[in-house]
C-alpha positions in Angstrom: 20.4 4.4 -6.2 18.0 6.1 -3.7 15.7 3.6 -1.9 12.2 3.4 -3.2 8.8 3.9 -1.6 5.8 2.9 -3.8 2.3 4.3 -2.9 -0.8 2.8 -4.5 -2.9 5.4 -6.4 -6.7 5.1 -6.4 -8.2 7.5 -8.8 -11.4 8.1 -6.9 -9.3 9.4 -4.0 -6.4 11.5 -5.3 -6.1 13.6 -2.2 -5.4 10.5 -0.1 -2.4 9.7 -2.3 -1.2 13.3 -2.3 -1.4 13.7 1.5 0.3 10.3 2.1 3.2 11.4 -0.2 3.4 14.8 1.4 3.5 13.4 4.9 6.4 11.1 4.0 8.4 13.9 2.3 7.8 16.3 5.2 9.3 14.0 7.8 12.2 12.5 5.7 15.8 13.0 6.7 17.1 10.9 3.9 16.3 11.1 0.2 13.9 8.5 -1.2 12.3 7.9 -4.6 8.5 8.0 -4.1 6.7 6.3 -7.0 2.9 6.1 -7.4 1.5 2.8 -8.7 -1.3 3.7 -11.1 -3.2 0.9 -12.8 -3.3 2.3 -16.4 0.3 3.4 -16.2 1.3 -0.1 -15.2 -0.7 -1.4 -18.2 1.0 0.9 -20.6 4.3 -0.3 -19.4 3.2 -3.9 -19.9 3.9 -4.7 -16.3 0.2 -5.4 -15.5 -1.7 -7.6 -18.0 -4.4 -9.1 -15.8 -7.9 -9.1 -17.3 -9.8 -6.5 -15.3 -13.1 -4.9 -16.0 -15.4 -2.3 -14.6 -18.8 -3.8 -13.9 -21.6 -1.7 -15.4 -24.0 -2.9 -12.7 -22.2 -1.3 -9.7 -19.1 0.5 -11.1 -16.9 -2.0 -9.2 -13.5 -3.1 -10.6 -13.5 -6.8 -11.0 -10.5 -9.1 -11.3 -11.2 -12.0 -13.7 -8.4 -14.3 -12.4 -9.5 -13.9 -8.8 -13.2 -14.0 -9.6 -13.5 -11.2 -7.0 -14.0 -7.4 -6.7 -11.0 -5.1 -6.4 -11.4 -2.8 -3.4 -8.8 -0.4 -4.9 -7.1 0.0 -8.3 -3.8 -1.1 -6.8 -5.2 -4.3 -5.2 -2.8 -6.5 -7.3 -0.4 -4.0 -8.9 1.2 -3.3 -5.4 3.2 -6.5 -6.0 5.0 -4.7 -8.9 7.0 -2.8 -6.3 10.2 -4.8 -6.7 10.1 -4.1 -10.4 9.9 -0.4 -9.8 12.4 -0.4 -6.9 15.2 -2.1 -8.9 15.9 -5.8 -8.2 19.2 -6.5 -6.5 19.5 -3.2 -4.7 18.5 -2.9 -1.1 14.8 -2.7 0.0 11.7 -1.1 -1.5 8.5 -0.4 0.5 4.9 -0.4 -0.7 2.2 1.3 1.2 -1.5 1.9 0.7 -2.5 5.5 -0.1 -4.9 5.8 2.9 -1.9 6.3 5.2 -0.3 9.2 7.0 3.3 9.3 8.0 3.8 10.6 11.6 7.6 10.3 11.7 10.6 9.8 9.5 10.3 6.6 7.5 14.1 6.4 7.5 13.6 4.8 11.0 11.7 1.9 9.3 14.8 1.1 7.2 16.7 0.6 10.4 14.4 -2.2 11.3 14.8 -4.2 8.0 16.5 -7.5 8.5 18.2 -9.1 5.5 17.3 -12.6 6.7 13.8 -12.0 5.4 12.5 -11.7 1.9 9.5 -9.5 2.9 8.7 -7.7 6.2 5.3 -6.4 7.2 3.0 -5.9 10.2 0.9 -9.0 11.0 -2.5 -7.9 12.3 -5.2 -10.3 13.2 -7.9 -8.9 11.0 -11.5 -8.7 12.4 -14.1 -8.9 9.7 -16.2 -5.7 9.7 -18.3 -6.6 6.7 -18.1 -7.0 2.9 -18.1 -3.3 2.0 -15.0 -1.0 2.0 -14.9 2.6 3.1 -16.7 4.1 0.0 -19.2 1.4 -0.7 -16.9 -0.8 -2.8 -16.9 -4.5 -2.2 -13.9 -6.1 -0.6 -12.7 -9.7 -0.4 -11.8 -11.4 2.9 -8.7 -13.7 2.7 -6.0 -15.1 4.9 -3.4 -12.5 6.2 -5.8 -9.6 5.3 -4.0 -6.3 5.5 -0.5 -7.7 5.8 0.2 -6.5 2.3 -1.1 -2.9 3.0 2.5 -2.0 3.9 5.3 -4.3 2.7 9.1 -4.1 2.7 10.6 -6.1 -0.2 14.2 -7.3 0.1 15.3 -6.7 -3.4 18.5 -8.9 -2.9 16.8 -11.9 -1.4 17.0 -15.0 -3.7 13.5 -16.2 -2.6 11.9 -13.1 -4.2 13.0 -14.3 -7.6 9.8 -16.4 -7.6 7.8 -13.2 -7.7 7.8 -12.9 -11.4 5.5 -10.8 -13.7 4.0 -14.1 -14.8 3.1 -14.9 -11.2 1.7 -11.5 -10.5 -0.4 -11.5 -13.6 -1.8 -15.0 -13.3 -2.1 -15.9 -9.6 -5.4 -15.2 -7.7 -5.1 -12.1 -5.6 -5.8 -13.9 -2.4 -2.7 -16.0 -2.9 -0.5 -13.0 -3.7 -1.7 -11.3 -0.5 -0.7 -14.2 1.6 2.8 -14.1 0.0 2.4 -17.4 -1.7 5.9 -17.3 -3.3 7.5 -17.5 0.2 7.8 -19.9 3.1 6.5 -18.5 6.3 9.9 -18.2 7.9 11.0 -15.6 5.3 8.2 -13.2 6.2 9.5 -11.0 8.9 7.4 -8.9 11.3 7.5 -5.2 11.7 6.2 -3.4 14.8 2.5 -2.6 14.7 3.3 1.2 15.0 4.5 1.1 11.3 1.0 0.2 10.1 -1.3 1.4 12.9 -4.8 0.6 11.7 -7.6 2.9 12.9 -10.3 0.8 14.5 -8.1 -2.3 14.7 -4.7 -1.6 16.3 -4.1 -1.1 20.0 -5.1 2.5 20.9 -2.1 2.6 23.4 0.4 2.4 20.5 1.9 5.6 19.3 1.7 5.3 15.5 4.6 5.9 13.2 2.2 5.5 10.2 -1.5 5.8 10.6 -3.6 3.6 8.3 -7.2 4.8 7.9 -8.3 1.2 7.3 -12.1 1.8 7.2 -11.9 5.3 5.5 -10.3 8.6 6.2 -11.1 12.3 6.3 -11.1 12.7 2.5 -14.6 11.0 2.8 -17.4 13.1 4.2 -18.6 10.1 6.3 -15.2 9.8 8.1 -14.5 13.3 9.4 -14.1 12.3 13.0 -12.0 9.1 12.9 -8.8 8.9 15.0 -6.1 11.2 13.6 -8.5 13.0 11.3 -7.2 16.4 12.5 -3.6 15.4 11.8 -4.6 14.3 8.3 -6.5 17.6 7.7 -3.5 19.6 8.8 -1.3 17.7 6.4 -3.8 18.2 3.7 -3.7 22.0 4.3 0.1 22.0 4.1 -0.1 20.0 0.8 -2.6 22.4 -0.7 -0.5 25.4 0.3 2.7 24.0 -1.1 2.0 21.5 -3.9 -1.6 21.1 -5.2 -0.7 18.5 -7.8 -2.0 15.1 -6.6 -0.1 12.9 -9.1 3.4 12.6 -10.5 3.2 9.2 -12.1 5.6 6.2 -12.0 8.6 8.5 -12.3 11.8 8.7 -10.3 
């Protein structure tokens, strides 16, 4: 089976998803499955059953189990990646949609170490406020942003604890700190593979840019680092494939 990359889909920002996917495809030298994780699609498949509501007061998605706002529609559903990637078969990667691939993601697969159940970058998050890029509330929790790009070892016995029951009943803050794993099974990837605008060392040449505080699809973020690269990728996507969404399909 082709290895799998899952990208979170956030319906207010379809172009972010489309450009992220396009940048991955354009650099690939190996064939991958790219799957979008869309909240209502996951519900229809009965993979995602958490009680979630849209608050009328501010239009904010709210997760009842966590008792907290959801900054994106894939805040929790990202942990379904192993179920979409195919348990027992290699590795599957999840990434936020506000990312831009700058190189061939095949190189990331060369860094994956089967000793670990999950691998990710491990930034020390600096709190920049309680509001995300487009005015939506965000929750601060331990290991913030570690889960924005995760490689799941689909063959590691420890990941058997990541069940649908756990995903659908555990507070999000616990899932984001990889509560089903001991620390020694969480491997570290180089920071270049989740280079966070406004957070990561500017001297690092990014393999994947993460527009952590908002990207050029927002009018208020036209001049962030790597905005021009994102805009060029957007133009290539529009010229070649203007459909922003393909669903959770192979």
